[in-house]
C-alpha positions in Angstrom: -88.0 77.0 -4.9 -84.5 75.8 -5.9 -82.5 77.6 -8.7 -82.9 75.7 -12.0 -79.2 74.6 -12.2 -79.2 73.3 -8.6 -82.5 71.5 -9.1 -81.1 69.8 -12.2 -78.0 68.6 -10.2 -80.2 67.4 -7.4 -82.4 65.6 -9.9 -79.4 63.9 -11.5 -78.3 62.7 -8.1 -81.8 61.4 -7.2 -81.9 59.4 -10.5 -78.4 57.9 -9.9 -79.4 56.8 -6.5 -82.9 55.7 -7.5 -84.5 58.1 -5.0 -87.3 60.7 -5.1 -86.2 64.3 -5.2 -87.1 65.1 -1.6 -85.4 61.9 -0.3 -82.3 62.6 -2.3 -82.2 66.1 -0.8 -82.4 64.7 2.8 -79.7 62.0 2.0 -77.3 64.5 0.5 -77.9 67.0 3.3 -77.3 64.2 5.9 -74.1 63.1 4.1 -72.7 66.6 4.0 -73.5 67.3 7.6 -71.8 64.0 8.6 -68.7 65.1 6.6 -68.7 68.5 8.3 -69.0 66.9 11.8 -66.2 64.4 11.0 -63.9 67.3 9.8 -64.6 69.2 13.0 -63.8 66.1 15.1 -60.6 65.6 13.2 -59.6 69.2 13.7 -60.2 68.9 17.4 -58.1 65.7 17.5 -55.3 67.3 15.6 -55.3 70.4 17.9 -55.1 68.1 20.9 -52.2 66.1 19.4 -50.3 69.4 18.6 -50.9 70.5 22.2 -49.5 67.2 23.5 -46.4 67.4 21.2 -45.7 71.0 22.3 -46.1 70.0 26.0 -43.7 67.1 25.4 -41.2 69.3 23.6 -41.3 71.9 26.4 -40.7 69.2 29.0 -37.8 67.9 26.9 -36.3 71.3 26.7 -36.5 71.7 30.5 -35.0 68.2 30.9 -38.2 67.0 32.6 -38.7 63.9 30.5 -38.0 60.6 32.2 -36.7 57.7 30.1 -39.0 54.8 29.7 -37.5 51.3 29.3 -38.2 49.7 25.9 -39.8 46.6 27.5 -42.4 48.9 29.1 -43.3 50.4 25.7 -43.6 46.9 24.2 -45.8 45.8 27.0 -48.0 48.8 26.6 -48.5 48.2 22.8 -49.0 44.5 23.3 -51.8 45.2 25.8 -53.4 47.7 23.5 -53.3 45.3 20.6 -54.6 42.4 22.7 -51.4 40.4 22.7 -50.7 40.5 26.4 -49.6 37.2 27.7 -48.9 35.7 24.3 -45.4 34.6 23.5 -43.3 37.1 21.6 -42.7 34.6 18.8 -43.3 31.0 18.1 -41.0 28.6 16.4 -39.0 30.0 13.5 -40.9 29.7 10.3 -39.3 28.2 7.3 -40.3 28.8 3.8 -40.4 26.1 1.2 -39.5 26.6 -2.4 -42.5 27.4 -4.6 -40.9 26.5 -7.8 -38.0 24.4 -9.1 -37.1 27.1 -11.6 -33.9 28.9 -10.8 -34.1 32.6 -9.9 -33.0 35.1 -12.4 -31.0 37.1 -9.9 
């Protein structure tokens, strides 16, 4: 049913994966379909991002962008990264020498 060259390639893949021919065919088909679906999802995400950038650019050109204080941006990222409520930094860290040998610099 498969052309000889294609069957030989499929057989080689089946042997590499220690699978039967029909199982290897299903696995390879599933992997390829997953790749195609991931590419489509990435394409849609990139299109959405481009649309958002263009909308922001157009608002900027019309002077409709409001300024956001830096502290608000930091708080947003801290919350997204799960750092809300944690101190910004602890005590200053000091490093100790790792070797008594002088640097070459």
